[in-house]
N, C-alpha and C positions, 0 to 999 in steps of 0.2 A: 553344297548349295548354300549354306548359310555363312560362309567363310569369304569367299571372293570369286570374281569372274576373272579367269585368266585366258588370255589369247596368245598363242605362239605363231610368230609369222616368219616364214622364210628361213628358219633356222638361225635367226639373228636377233628378232625382237620379241621380248615378252611384255605384253601389256597387261597390268594388274588393276582391277577395280575392286578395292575392298568393300565388302558388304556389312562388315561388322567391325566397329572402330577399335576393339580391344583384342583382337585375335591376330595380331602381327606375328606372334610366334608360329601359329598354325599356317599362316600364309607363306612364311619362310620355309617351313618344313614342306609344304606343298611344291614350292618353287625347286627346293633341293632334290626331292624324290621324282616328281611327276613332270614338272615343266621342263626340267633339265633333260629328262629322257625324251620329250617331244622334240626339243631343239636338236639333239644328237641324232634322233631318227630323221628329221627334216635335212640334217647334213649328210645323210647317206650311210650312217653307221647303224649297226645292229646293237640293240640295247636289251639285255636280259634283266629279269628281276632276280639277281644272283650276286653273290660276293664272290671275289677271287683271291686266292692265296698263291704266292710264288714258291714253287718247289725247286730245289737246286739253288744255284746262285745266280747273280745278275748276268754272268757271262754264258752259261750254258744251261740256264734254268728255263722254266716253262710255268704256265698258270693252270690250276685247277679251279674251275668255277663250281660254285655251290648254289643250286637253285632250289626252289620250293615255295610252297604257300607261305603267306604270313603266319608266323608262329612255329615254323617247321625246325628252327634252330640254326638257320644259316649264320646270323650275326654272333650267336653264342659260340658256335663252333669257331668261326673266325677269330672272335676275340681270345679264345682258349688257345688257339694256334699262335696268334700274335704274341700272347702272353709267354709262349714258349720259344719266342724268337723268330718266328716265320714272318716274312713281309706280306702284308696284306695290300693287294692291289686296288681294292675297293670293297665297299658294303652297300647293299641295296641295288646298286646297279652295276652290272659288267657291261662295259661298253667295248664292242668289237669291230675291228676293221676287218672285213672279209675280202679276200682277193684269190687269185689262183694258186697262191702258196699256202692258203689255209687262214685261220682266224688268228688275229693278234689282239691281246687284251691291252687296252689303254688304261693308264692309271686313273682313278676316280678321285672323288674328294677324300681328304685325308682325315676322315672321321668315321667311326662305326656308330650304329645305333642299336644299344643293347638294352634289353629289359632289366628293370631294377632287380627282379627276382634272381637273375643270373650272375650279377655283379659279385656277390660274396664268394661265390665259388671259382672266380677267375682271378688271375694273378694281375689285377688292375688297381690295387689298393692305393698305389701312389701316383695314379693317373688322375689329372684333373677331370671331372665329368660335369656336364651341365644337362638340365632337362631339355628334350627336344621341343616340347610344348607344355603349357599349363594343363594339368589334370591327366597327363599321359605318363604312367610310371616307365618310361624309356629315356635313356640318356645318351647324349653324344660322348663318345670315348675318342680322344685323339689318336690317331695313327702316326708312328714315327716313321722317319726315313722316306727318301725319294725312291720312286719305283720307276723303272724303265718299262717301255712296251715289251711284252713278252708273248711268245706264242701260246695259244690255248691248246693244251694237250688232252684235257678230260673235262666233261661236264657231268657233275653228280647231281642228282635231283633228290633232296632229302624228303622223307615222308614218314609219318609214324605208322608202324605197323603193330600187330597184335603180339608178335614174337618178342621174347625177351632178348634175343640176340640179334645183332645187325645182320643185314643180309645185302647181297649186291646182285643187282640184275642188270645185265648189258643190254642195250637197245640194239636191235638189228632192223635191217630194211629201211622203210621210209620213216620209221620211228626215229631212226639214228639222225636223220637229217635235222 
């Protein structure tokens, strides 16, 4: 409320009324994460608060989307996979085109948004990073390579649990939708 008023119209126009003259970086971040999602929704695409990574290669590959609440570790996991050579289709937003054949992941912006605390543990020392906005210890990390549209094979929801070991729970019934 103290940054800007933003109106998205018809999937084509974004009107921005800045409310604070010195918060251009916060406005840009809001446009990248939220206004872009609204534009894509208005265009009939499904947008998830998730990142997506390519498994396999560009010819026979597929995407796995990683969803979860803010702070669940989506971007950190994607950055770790990217550092190991996996192609990342997008971070923060997974954009899906859904039709009779299933869901296809469309490539997203070619940056990840990674918390400062995670950067030392990731293989990103030679990557140029820049703050996403003043006062927030989160950084844009560029993604390399072009990504083609790929079928979505799996959606994983990350969440913290009390157990020391990871667990996997498959969704069934209407929850699977």
